[in-house]
PQR file with spaces between the fields and no chain letter, atoms N, CA, C, O and H, PARSE charges and radii, in Angstrom:
ATOM       1  N    UNK     1      27.327   12.085    1.086 -0.4000 1.5000
ATOM       2  CA   UNK     1      25.993   12.386    1.564 -0.0000 2.0000
ATOM       3  C    UNK     1      24.984   11.560    0.763  0.5500 1.7000
ATOM       4  O    UNK     1      25.038   11.518   -0.466 -0.5500 1.4000
ATOM       5  N    UNK     2      24.074   10.913    1.468 -0.4000 1.5000
ATOM       6  CA   UNK     2      23.090   10.059    0.801 -0.0000 2.0000
ATOM       7  C    UNK     2      21.907   10.882    0.308  0.5500 1.7000
ATOM       8  O    UNK     2      21.542   11.910    0.878 -0.5500 1.4000
ATOM       9  H    UNK     2      24.030   10.948    2.467  0.4000 1.0000
ATOM      10  N    UNK     3      21.326   10.376   -0.782 -0.4000 1.5000
ATOM      11  CA   UNK     3      20.116   10.996   -1.323 -0.0000 2.0000
ATOM      12  C    UNK     3      18.924   10.554   -0.467  0.5500 1.7000
ATOM      13  O    UNK     3      19.022    9.576    0.275 -0.5500 1.4000
ATOM      14  H    UNK     3      21.623    9.541   -1.245  0.4000 1.0000
ATOM      15  N    UNK     4      17.796   11.276   -0.570 -0.4000 1.5000
ATOM      16  CA   UNK     4      16.614   10.859    0.197 -0.0000 2.0000
ATOM      17  C    UNK     4      16.177    9.422   -0.096  0.5500 1.7000
ATOM      18  O    UNK     4      15.799    8.697    0.824 -0.5500 1.4000
ATOM      19  H    UNK     4      17.716   12.070   -1.172  0.4000 1.0000
ATOM      20  N    UNK     5      16.222    9.007   -1.344 -0.4000 1.5000
ATOM      21  CA   UNK     5      15.795    7.636   -1.666 -0.0000 2.0000
ATOM      22  C    UNK     5      16.770    6.615   -1.059  0.5500 1.7000
ATOM      23  O    UNK     5      16.347    5.551   -0.606 -0.5500 1.4000
ATOM      24  H    UNK     5      16.529    9.597   -2.092  0.4000 1.0000
ATOM      25  N    UNK     6      18.055    6.931   -1.050 -0.4000 1.5000
ATOM      26  CA   UNK     6      19.025    6.020   -0.433 -0.0000 2.0000
ATOM      27  C    UNK     6      18.759    5.880    1.065  0.5500 1.7000
ATOM      28  O    UNK     6      18.886    4.786    1.615 -0.5500 1.4000
ATOM      29  H    UNK     6      18.399    7.795   -1.418  0.4000 1.0000
ATOM      30  N    UNK     7      18.395    6.968    1.723 -0.4000 1.5000
ATOM      31  CA   UNK     7      18.071    6.907    3.142 -0.0000 2.0000
ATOM      32  C    UNK     7      16.808    6.081    3.377  0.5500 1.7000
ATOM      33  O    UNK     7      16.727    5.330    4.350 -0.5500 1.4000
ATOM      34  H    UNK     7      18.292    7.857    1.276  0.4000 1.0000
ATOM      35  N    UNK     8      15.826    6.219    2.487 -0.4000 1.5000
ATOM      36  CA   UNK     8      14.597    5.441    2.610 -0.0000 2.0000
ATOM      37  C    UNK     8      14.886    3.944    2.412  0.5500 1.7000
ATOM      38  O    UNK     8      14.352    3.100    3.132 -0.5500 1.4000
ATOM      39  H    UNK     8      15.892    6.828    1.697  0.4000 1.0000
ATOM      40  N    UNK     9      15.731    3.633    1.434 -0.4000 1.5000
ATOM      41  CA   UNK     9      16.071    2.232    1.172 -0.0000 2.0000
ATOM      42  C    UNK     9      16.864    1.628    2.327  0.5500 1.7000
ATOM      43  O    UNK     9      16.732    0.437    2.608 -0.5500 1.4000
ATOM      44  H    UNK     9      16.165    4.319    0.850  0.4000 1.0000
ATOM      45  N    UNK    10      17.685    2.433    2.999 -0.4000 1.5000
ATOM      46  CA   UNK    10      18.443    1.944    4.148 -0.0000 2.0000
ATOM      47  C    UNK    10      17.526    1.553    5.301  0.5500 1.7000
ATOM      48  O    UNK    10      17.888    0.706    6.118 -0.5500 1.4000
ATOM      49  H    UNK    10      17.793    3.401    2.770  0.4000 1.0000
ATOM      50  N    UNK    11      16.343    2.161    5.376 -0.4000 1.5000
ATOM      51  CA   UNK    11      15.411    1.898    6.470 -0.0000 2.0000
ATOM      52  C    UNK    11      14.570    0.638    6.247  0.5500 1.7000
ATOM      53  O    UNK    11      13.859    0.203    7.153 -0.5500 1.4000
ATOM      54  H    UNK    11      16.050    2.849    4.712  0.4000 1.0000
ATOM      55  N    UNK    12      14.644    0.054    5.059 -0.4000 1.5000
ATOM      56  CA   UNK    12      13.851   -1.147    4.750 -0.0000 2.0000
ATOM      57  C    UNK    12      14.415   -2.346    5.503  0.5500 1.7000
ATOM      58  O    UNK    12      15.629   -2.506    5.632 -0.5500 1.4000
ATOM      59  H    UNK    12      15.221    0.407    4.323  0.4000 1.0000
ATOM      60  N    UNK    13      13.517   -3.173    5.991 -0.4000 1.5000
ATOM      61  CA   UNK    13      13.927   -4.430    6.610 -0.0000 2.0000
ATOM      62  C    UNK    13      14.080   -5.468    5.502  0.5500 1.7000
ATOM      63  O    UNK    13      13.095   -6.062    5.065 -0.5500 1.4000
ATOM      64  H    UNK    13      12.531   -3.043    5.887  0.4000 1.0000
ATOM      65  N    UNK    14      15.299   -5.684    5.054 -0.4000 1.5000
ATOM      66  CA   UNK    14      15.584   -6.602    3.952 -0.0000 2.0000
ATOM      67  C    UNK    14      15.626   -8.022    4.473  0.5500 1.7000
ATOM      68  O    UNK    14      16.172   -8.286    5.545 -0.5500 1.4000
ATOM      69  H    UNK    14      16.099   -5.201    5.409  0.4000 1.0000
ATOM      70  N    UNK    15      15.045   -8.940    3.708 -0.4000 1.5000
ATOM      71  CA   UNK    15      15.123  -10.360    4.046 -0.0000 2.0000
ATOM      72  C    UNK    15      15.568  -11.124    2.791  0.5500 1.7000
ATOM      73  O    UNK    15      15.235  -10.734    1.672 -0.5500 1.4000
ATOM      74  H    UNK    15      14.601   -8.726    2.837  0.4000 1.0000
ATOM      75  N    UNK    16      16.311  -12.200    2.983 -0.4000 1.5000
ATOM      76  CA   UNK    16      16.773  -12.974    1.827 -0.0000 2.0000
ATOM      77  C    UNK    16      15.598  -13.503    1.008  0.5500 1.7000
ATOM      78  O    UNK    16      14.572  -13.899    1.562 -0.5500 1.4000
ATOM      79  H    UNK    16      16.581  -12.518    3.892  0.4000 1.0000
ATOM      80  N    UNK    17      15.758  -13.504   -0.307 -0.4000 1.5000
ATOM      81  CA   UNK    17      14.745  -14.076   -1.200 -0.0000 2.0000
ATOM      82  C    UNK    17      14.777  -15.587   -1.090  0.5500 1.7000
ATOM      83  O    UNK    17      15.830  -16.198   -0.908 -0.5500 1.4000
ATOM      84  H    UNK    17      16.591  -13.182   -0.756  0.4000 1.0000
ATOM      85  N    UNK    18      13.602  -16.167   -1.204 -0.4000 1.5000
ATOM      86  CA   UNK    18      13.507  -17.615   -1.178 -0.0000 2.0000
ATOM      87  C    UNK    18      13.515  -18.146   -2.596  0.5500 1.7000
ATOM      88  O    UNK    18      13.216  -17.417   -3.542 -0.5500 1.4000
ATOM      89  H    UNK    18      12.747  -15.670   -1.351  0.4000 1.0000
ATOM      90  N    UNK    19      13.850  -19.392   -2.743 -0.4000 1.5000
ATOM      91  CA   UNK    19      13.846  -20.017   -4.065 -0.0000 2.0000
ATOM      92  C    UNK    19      15.255  -20.151   -4.612  0.5500 1.7000
ATOM      93  O    UNK    19      16.216  -19.577   -4.100 -0.5500 1.4000
ATOM      94  H    UNK    19      14.093  -19.985   -1.975  0.4000 1.0000
ATOM      95  N    UNK    20      15.327  -20.922   -5.658 -0.4000 1.5000
ATOM      96  CA   UNK    20      16.625  -21.174   -6.278 -0.0000 2.0000
ATOM      97  C    UNK    20      16.887  -20.182   -7.390  0.5500 1.7000
ATOM      98  O    UNK    20      15.961  -19.707   -8.048 -0.5500 1.4000
ATOM      99  H    UNK    20      14.546  -21.388   -6.074  0.4000 1.0000
ATOM     100  N    UNK    21      18.154  -19.873   -7.594 -0.4000 1.5000
ATOM     101  CA   UNK    21      18.576  -18.910   -8.605 -0.0000 2.0000
ATOM     102  C    UNK    21      19.536  -19.602   -9.557  0.5500 1.7000
ATOM     103  O    UNK    21      20.414  -20.355   -9.135 -0.5500 1.4000
ATOM     104  H    UNK    21      18.906  -20.259   -7.060  0.4000 1.0000
ATOM     105  N    UNK    22      19.361  -19.338  -10.847 -0.4000 1.5000
ATOM     106  CA   UNK    22      20.277  -19.861  -11.867 -0.0000 2.0000
ATOM     107  C    UNK    22      21.490  -18.933  -11.926  0.5500 1.7000
ATOM     108  O    UNK    22      21.436  -17.878  -12.557 -0.5500 1.4000
ATOM     109  H    UNK    22      18.648  -18.727  -11.190  0.4000 1.0000
ATOM     110  N    UNK    23      22.579  -19.324  -11.270 -0.4000 1.5000
ATOM     111  CA   UNK    23      23.787  -18.500  -11.232 -0.0000 2.0000
ATOM     112  C    UNK    23      24.615  -18.602  -12.511  0.5500 1.7000
ATOM     113  O    UNK    23      25.638  -17.929  -12.632 -0.5500 1.4000
ATOM     114  H    UNK    23      22.622  -20.181  -10.757  0.4000 1.0000
ATOM     115  N    UNK    24      24.195  -19.427  -13.462 -0.4000 1.5000
ATOM     116  CA   UNK    24      24.954  -19.561  -14.707 -0.0000 2.0000
ATOM     117  C    UNK    24      24.667  -18.416  -15.668  0.5500 1.7000
ATOM     118  O    UNK    24      25.399  -18.229  -16.640 -0.5500 1.4000
ATOM     119  H    UNK    24      23.364  -19.974  -13.363  0.4000 1.0000
ATOM     120  N    UNK    25      23.620  -17.654  -15.415 -0.4000 1.5000
ATOM     121  CA   UNK    25      23.245  -16.534  -16.274 -0.0000 2.0000
ATOM     122  C    UNK    25      24.001  -15.274  -15.848  0.5500 1.7000
ATOM     123  O    UNK    25      24.340  -15.110  -14.675 -0.5500 1.4000
ATOM     124  H    UNK    25      23.025  -17.806  -14.626  0.4000 1.0000
ATOM     125  N    UNK    26      24.260  -14.391  -16.807 -0.4000 1.5000
ATOM     126  CA   UNK    26      24.897  -13.111  -16.504 -0.0000 2.0000
ATOM     127  C    UNK    26      23.883  -12.055  -16.085  0.5500 1.7000
ATOM     128  O    UNK    26      24.263  -10.936  -15.740 -0.5500 1.4000
ATOM     129  H    UNK    26      23.984  -14.524  -17.759  0.4000 1.0000
ATOM     130  N    UNK    27      22.587  -12.400  -16.111 -0.4000 1.5000
ATOM     131  CA   UNK    27      21.550  -11.441  -15.746 -0.0000 2.0000
ATOM     132  C    UNK    27      21.528  -11.218  -14.238  0.5500 1.7000
ATOM     133  O    UNK    27      21.768  -12.149  -13.470 -0.5500 1.4000
ATOM     134  H    UNK    27      22.279  -13.309  -16.391  0.4000 1.0000
ATOM     135  N    UNK    28      21.240   -9.983  -13.808 -0.4000 1.5000
ATOM     136  CA   UNK    28      21.106   -9.726  -12.371 -0.0000 2.0000
ATOM     137  C    UNK    28      19.932  -10.506  -11.792  0.5500 1.7000
ATOM     138  O    UNK    28      18.968  -10.808  -12.495 -0.5500 1.4000
ATOM     139  H    UNK    28      21.044   -9.227  -14.432  0.4000 1.0000
ATOM     140  N    UNK    29      20.022  -10.826  -10.516 -0.4000 1.5000
ATOM     141  CA   UNK    29      18.946  -11.536   -9.839 -0.0000 2.0000
ATOM     142  C    UNK    29      18.775  -10.955   -8.438  0.5500 1.7000
ATOM     143  O    UNK    29      19.707  -10.392   -7.864 -0.5500 1.4000
ATOM     144  H    UNK    29      20.805  -10.581   -9.945  0.4000 1.0000
ATOM     145  N    UNK    30      17.569  -11.103   -7.902 -0.4000 1.5000
ATOM     146  CA   UNK    30      17.261  -10.574   -6.580 -0.0000 2.0000
ATOM     147  C    UNK    30      17.852  -11.471   -5.500  0.5500 1.7000
ATOM     148  O    UNK    30      17.711  -12.693   -5.543 -0.5500 1.4000
ATOM     149  H    UNK    30      16.812  -11.561   -8.369  0.4000 1.0000
ATOM     150  N    UNK    31      18.510  -10.851   -4.541 -0.4000 1.5000
ATOM     151  CA   UNK    31      19.049  -11.581   -3.397 -0.0000 2.0000
ATOM     152  C    UNK    31      18.241  -11.302   -2.128  0.5500 1.7000
ATOM     153  O    UNK    31      18.176  -12.140   -1.228 -0.5500 1.4000
ATOM     154  H    UNK    31      18.624   -9.858   -4.506  0.4000 1.0000
ATOM     155  N    UNK    32      17.622  -10.111   -2.062 -0.4000 1.5000
ATOM     156  CA   UNK    32      16.842   -9.709   -0.891 -0.0000 2.0000
ATOM     157  C    UNK    32      15.580   -8.992   -1.339  0.5500 1.7000
ATOM     158  O    UNK    32      15.521   -8.430   -2.433 -0.5500 1.4000
ATOM     159  H    UNK    32      17.675   -9.430   -2.792  0.4000 1.0000
ATOM     160  N    UNK    33      14.564   -9.023   -0.470 -0.4000 1.5000
ATOM     161  CA   UNK    33      13.320   -8.335   -0.758 -0.0000 2.0000
ATOM     162  C    UNK    33      12.864   -7.594    0.488  0.5500 1.7000
ATOM     163  O    UNK    33      13.233   -7.937    1.611 -0.5500 1.4000
ATOM     164  H    UNK    33      14.612   -9.481    0.418  0.4000 1.0000
ATOM     165  N    UNK    34      12.050   -6.568    0.261 -0.4000 1.5000
ATOM     166  CA   UNK    34      11.524   -5.789    1.368 -0.0000 2.0000
ATOM     167  C    UNK    34      10.375   -4.928    0.891  0.5500 1.7000
ATOM     168  O    UNK    34       9.967   -4.998   -0.269 -0.5500 1.4000
ATOM     169  H    UNK    34      11.750   -6.289   -0.652  0.4000 1.0000
ATOM     170  N    UNK    35       9.859   -4.116    1.795 -0.4000 1.5000
ATOM     171  CA   UNK    35       8.731   -3.244    1.479 -0.0000 2.0000
ATOM     172  C    UNK    35       9.076   -1.825    1.916  0.5500 1.7000
ATOM     173  O    UNK    35       9.470   -1.592    3.059 -0.5500 1.4000
ATOM     174  H    UNK    35      10.190   -4.059    2.737  0.4000 1.0000
ATOM     175  N    UNK    36       8.923   -0.893    1.001 -0.4000 1.5000
ATOM     176  CA   UNK    36       9.085    0.530    1.296 -0.0000 2.0000
ATOM     177  C    UNK    36       7.699    1.099    1.511  0.5500 1.7000
ATOM     178  O    UNK    36       6.852    1.045    0.619 -0.5500 1.4000
ATOM     179  H    UNK    36       8.602   -1.083    0.072  0.4000 1.0000
ATOM     180  N    UNK    37       7.468    1.640    2.685 -0.4000 1.5000
ATOM     181  CA   UNK    37       6.161    2.227    3.007 -0.0000 2.0000
ATOM     182  C    UNK    37       6.233    3.739    2.860  0.5500 1.7000
ATOM     183  O    UNK    37       7.086    4.401    3.452 -0.5500 1.4000
ATOM     184  H    UNK    37       8.156    1.684    3.409  0.4000 1.0000
ATOM     185  N    UNK    38       5.307    4.274    2.048 -0.4000 1.5000
ATOM     186  CA   UNK    38       5.189    5.719    1.855 -0.0000 2.0000
ATOM     187  C    UNK    38       3.729    6.059    2.123  0.5500 1.7000
ATOM     188  O    UNK    38       2.860    5.804    1.289 -0.5500 1.4000
ATOM     189  H    UNK    38       4.614    3.737    1.567  0.4000 1.0000
ATOM     190  N    UNK    39       3.469    6.630    3.276 -0.4000 1.5000
ATOM     191  CA   UNK    39       2.085    6.890    3.658 -0.0000 2.0000
ATOM     192  C    UNK    39       1.349    5.574    3.792  0.5500 1.7000
ATOM     193  O    UNK    39       1.794    4.672    4.502 -0.5500 1.4000
ATOM     194  H    UNK    39       4.175    6.837    3.954  0.4000 1.0000
ATOM     195  N    UNK    40       0.224    5.466    3.107 -0.4000 1.5000
ATOM     196  CA   UNK    40      -0.578    4.234    3.138 -0.0000 2.0000
ATOM     197  C    UNK    40      -0.167    3.233    2.067  0.5500 1.7000
ATOM     198  O    UNK    40      -0.712    2.130    2.009 -0.5500 1.4000
ATOM     199  H    UNK    40      -0.138    6.198    2.530  0.4000 1.0000
ATOM     200  N    UNK    41       0.782    3.601    1.225 -0.4000 1.5000
ATOM     201  CA   UNK    41       1.193    2.728    0.123 -0.0000 2.0000
ATOM     202  C    UNK    41       2.394    1.879    0.511  0.5500 1.7000
ATOM     203  O    UNK    41       3.249    2.290    1.295 -0.5500 1.4000
ATOM     204  H    UNK    41       1.225    4.496    1.272  0.4000 1.0000
ATOM     205  N    UNK    42       2.430    0.693   -0.058 -0.4000 1.5000
ATOM     206  CA   UNK    42       3.559   -0.201    0.125 -0.0000 2.0000
ATOM     207  C    UNK    42       4.131   -0.539   -1.246  0.5500 1.7000
ATOM     208  O    UNK    42       3.410   -0.960   -2.150 -0.5500 1.4000
ATOM     209  H    UNK    42       1.736    0.359   -0.696  0.4000 1.0000
ATOM     210  N    UNK    43       5.431   -0.348   -1.382 -0.4000 1.5000
ATOM     211  CA   UNK    43       6.130   -0.669   -2.630 -0.0000 2.0000
ATOM     212  C    UNK    43       7.071   -1.842   -2.363  0.5500 1.7000
ATOM     213  O    UNK    43       8.015   -1.731   -1.580 -0.5500 1.4000
ATOM     214  H    UNK    43       6.017   -0.006   -0.648  0.4000 1.0000
ATOM     215  N    UNK    44       6.800   -2.961   -3.020 -0.4000 1.5000
ATOM     216  CA   UNK    44       7.718   -4.099   -2.900 -0.0000 2.0000
ATOM     217  C    UNK    44       9.004   -3.749   -3.635  0.5500 1.7000
ATOM     218  O    UNK    44       8.972   -3.224   -4.748 -0.5500 1.4000
ATOM     219  H    UNK    44       6.033   -3.051   -3.655  0.4000 1.0000
ATOM     220  N    UNK    45      10.120   -4.041   -3.010 -0.4000 1.5000
ATOM     221  CA   UNK    45      11.401   -3.731   -3.642 -0.0000 2.0000
ATOM     222  C    UNK    45      12.353   -4.906   -3.453  0.5500 1.7000
ATOM     223  O    UNK    45      12.200   -5.739   -2.559 -0.5500 1.4000
ATOM     224  H    UNK    45      10.146   -4.467   -2.106  0.4000 1.0000
ATOM     225  N    UNK    46      13.324   -4.928   -4.323 -0.4000 1.5000
ATOM     226  CA   UNK    46      14.261   -6.045   -4.366 -0.0000 2.0000
ATOM     227  C    UNK    46      15.674   -5.508   -4.521  0.5500 1.7000
ATOM     228  O    UNK    46      15.916   -4.577   -5.289 -0.5500 1.4000
ATOM     229  H    UNK    46      13.449   -4.252   -5.049  0.4000 1.0000
ATOM     230  N    UNK    47      16.610   -6.107   -3.778 -0.4000 1.5000
ATOM     231  CA   UNK    47      18.022   -5.761   -3.923 -0.0000 2.0000
ATOM     232  C    UNK    47      18.637   -6.830   -4.808  0.5500 1.7000
ATOM     233  O    UNK    47      18.521   -8.025   -4.534 -0.5500 1.4000
ATOM     234  H    UNK    47      16.413   -6.863   -3.154  0.4000 1.0000
ATOM     235  N    UNK    48      19.293   -6.386   -5.874 -0.4000 1.5000
ATOM     236  CA   UNK    48      19.908   -7.307   -6.820 -0.0000 2.0000
ATOM     237  C    UNK    48      21.319   -7.678   -6.392  0.5500 1.7000
ATOM     238  O    UNK    48      21.913   -7.022   -5.536 -0.5500 1.4000
ATOM     239  H    UNK    48      19.387   -5.416   -6.096  0.4000 1.0000
ATOM     240  N    UNK    49      21.846   -8.729   -6.991 -0.4000 1.5000
ATOM     241  CA   UNK    49      23.212   -9.151   -6.703 -0.0000 2.0000
ATOM     242  C    UNK    49      24.233   -8.097   -7.118  0.5500 1.7000
ATOM     243  O    UNK    49      25.395   -8.173   -6.718 -0.5500 1.4000
ATOM     244  H    UNK    49      21.364   -9.261   -7.686  0.4000 1.0000
ATOM     245  N    UNK    50      23.817   -7.124   -7.910 -0.4000 1.5000
ATOM     246  CA   UNK    50      24.692   -6.023   -8.334 -0.0000 2.0000
ATOM     247  C    UNK    50      24.708   -4.884   -7.321  0.5500 1.7000
ATOM     248  O    UNK    50      25.490   -3.943   -7.458 -0.5500 1.4000
ATOM     249  H    UNK    50      22.874   -7.063   -8.235  0.4000 1.0000
ATOM     250  N    UNK    51      23.841   -4.962   -6.295 -0.4000 1.5000
ATOM     251  CA   UNK    51      23.730   -3.901   -5.310 -0.0000 2.0000
ATOM     252  C    UNK    51      22.614   -2.913   -5.618  0.5500 1.7000
ATOM     253  O    UNK    51      22.241   -2.110   -4.762 -0.5500 1.4000
ATOM     254  H    UNK    51      23.205   -5.726   -6.184  0.4000 1.0000
ATOM     255  N    UNK    52      22.081   -2.966   -6.832 -0.4000 1.5000
ATOM     256  CA   UNK    52      20.991   -2.065   -7.215 -0.0000 2.0000
ATOM     257  C    UNK    52      19.694   -2.490   -6.550  0.5500 1.7000
ATOM     258  O    UNK    52      19.514   -3.653   -6.189 -0.5500 1.4000
ATOM     259  H    UNK    52      22.384   -3.617   -7.527  0.4000 1.0000
ATOM     260  N    UNK    53      18.788   -1.522   -6.392 -0.4000 1.5000
ATOM     261  CA   UNK    53      17.447   -1.803   -5.891 -0.0000 2.0000
ATOM     262  C    UNK    53      16.452   -1.520   -7.003  0.5500 1.7000
ATOM     263  O    UNK    53      16.588   -0.549   -7.746 -0.5500 1.4000
ATOM     264  H    UNK    53      18.934   -0.577   -6.685  0.4000 1.0000
ATOM     265  N    UNK    54      15.453   -2.379   -7.105 -0.4000 1.5000
ATOM     266  CA   UNK    54      14.388   -2.179   -8.078 -0.0000 2.0000
ATOM     267  C    UNK    54      13.049   -2.314   -7.362  0.5500 1.7000
ATOM     268  O    UNK    54      12.953   -2.938   -6.305 -0.5500 1.4000
ATOM     269  H    UNK    54      15.342   -3.168   -6.501  0.4000 1.0000
ATOM     270  N    UNK    55      12.017   -1.718   -7.955 -0.4000 1.5000
ATOM     271  CA   UNK    55      10.676   -1.760   -7.390 -0.0000 2.0000
ATOM     272  C    UNK    55       9.773   -2.588   -8.285  0.5500 1.7000
ATOM     273  O    UNK    55       9.978   -2.671   -9.496 -0.5500 1.4000
ATOM     274  H    UNK    55      12.094   -1.210   -8.813  0.4000 1.0000
ATOM     275  N    UNK    56       8.772   -3.198   -7.671 -0.4000 1.5000
ATOM     276  CA   UNK    56       7.778   -3.957   -8.403 -0.0000 2.0000
ATOM     277  C    UNK    56       7.007   -3.008   -9.324  0.5500 1.7000
ATOM     278  O    UNK    56       6.512   -1.978   -8.866 -0.5500 1.4000
ATOM     279  H    UNK    56       8.605   -3.131   -6.687  0.4000 1.0000
ATOM     280  N    UNK    57       6.898   -3.334  -10.597 -0.4000 1.5000
ATOM     281  CA   UNK    57       6.272   -2.445  -11.590 -0.0000 2.0000
ATOM     282  C    UNK    57       4.805   -2.159  -11.271  0.5500 1.7000
ATOM     283  O    UNK    57       4.357   -1.023  -11.423 -0.5500 1.4000
ATOM     284  H    UNK    57       7.300   -4.171  -10.970  0.4000 1.0000
ATOM     285  N    UNK    58       4.054   -3.162  -10.835 -0.4000 1.5000
ATOM     286  CA   UNK    58       2.647   -2.946  -10.517 -0.0000 2.0000
ATOM     287  C    UNK    58       2.492   -1.987   -9.342  0.5500 1.7000
ATOM     288  O    UNK    58       1.580   -1.160   -9.335 -0.5500 1.4000
ATOM     289  H    UNK    58       4.417   -4.085  -10.711  0.4000 1.0000
ATOM     290  N    UNK    59       3.377   -2.092   -8.346 -0.4000 1.5000
ATOM     291  CA   UNK    59       3.322   -1.190   -7.205 -0.0000 2.0000
ATOM     292  C    UNK    59       3.645    0.248   -7.613  0.5500 1.7000
ATOM     293  O    UNK    59       3.027    1.193   -7.122 -0.5500 1.4000
ATOM     294  H    UNK    59       4.117   -2.765   -8.352  0.4000 1.0000
ATOM     295  N    UNK    60       4.605    0.405   -8.502 -0.4000 1.5000
ATOM     296  CA   UNK    60       4.959    1.746   -8.995 -0.0000 2.0000
ATOM     297  C    UNK    60       3.785    2.346   -9.773  0.5500 1.7000
ATOM     298  O    UNK    60       3.483    3.531   -9.632 -0.5500 1.4000
ATOM     299  H    UNK    60       5.108   -0.363   -8.901  0.4000 1.0000
ATOM     300  N    UNK    61       3.128    1.526  -10.590 -0.4000 1.5000
ATOM     301  CA   UNK    61       1.968    1.998  -11.348 -0.0000 2.0000
ATOM     302  C    UNK    61       0.866    2.472  -10.401  0.5500 1.7000
ATOM     303  O    UNK    61       0.263    3.522  -10.626 -0.5500 1.4000
ATOM     304  H    UNK    61       3.374    0.564  -10.704  0.4000 1.0000
ATOM     305  N    UNK    62       0.604    1.707   -9.349 -0.4000 1.5000
ATOM     306  CA   UNK    62      -0.393    2.107   -8.359 -0.0000 2.0000
ATOM     307  C    UNK    62       0.025    3.370   -7.605  0.5500 1.7000
ATOM     308  O    UNK    62      -0.821    4.194   -7.257 -0.5500 1.4000
ATOM     309  H    UNK    62       1.094    0.855   -9.166  0.4000 1.0000
ATOM     310  N    UNK    63       1.296    3.520   -7.358 -0.4000 1.5000
ATOM     311  CA   UNK    63       1.812    4.696   -6.658 -0.0000 2.0000
ATOM     312  C    UNK    63       1.509    5.977   -7.419  0.5500 1.7000
ATOM     313  O    UNK    63       1.170    6.993   -6.811 -0.5500 1.4000
ATOM     314  H    UNK    63       1.983    2.851   -7.641  0.4000 1.0000
ATOM     315  N    UNK    64       1.628    5.940   -8.744 -0.4000 1.5000
ATOM     316  CA   UNK    64       1.437    7.139   -9.547 -0.0000 2.0000
ATOM     317  C    UNK    64      -0.008    7.348   -9.989  0.5500 1.7000
ATOM     318  O    UNK    64      -0.282    8.274  -10.753 -0.5500 1.4000
ATOM     319  H    UNK    64       1.904    5.116   -9.237  0.4000 1.0000
ATOM     320  N    UNK    65      -0.923    6.526   -9.538 -0.4000 1.5000
ATOM     321  CA   UNK    65      -2.341    6.708   -9.869 -0.0000 2.0000
ATOM     322  C    UNK    65      -2.961    7.724   -8.956  0.5500 1.7000
ATOM     323  O    UNK    65      -4.151    8.017   -9.076 -0.5500 1.4000
ATOM     324  H    UNK    65      -0.700    5.774   -8.918  0.4000 1.0000
């Protein structure tokens, strides 16, 4: 059973990230980007090569204001 946030993330229209990525690093990198809409707010989010999703820090800060 999926959590509410997982269901919300599934509804995002993901598109591939543009630009080049340094694949020689062991650090995670974004492969896709999208926007999660909650009411009038938009949260930019990114899917990493690890499968994890992260949100833009500035958008999260605005969300909690």
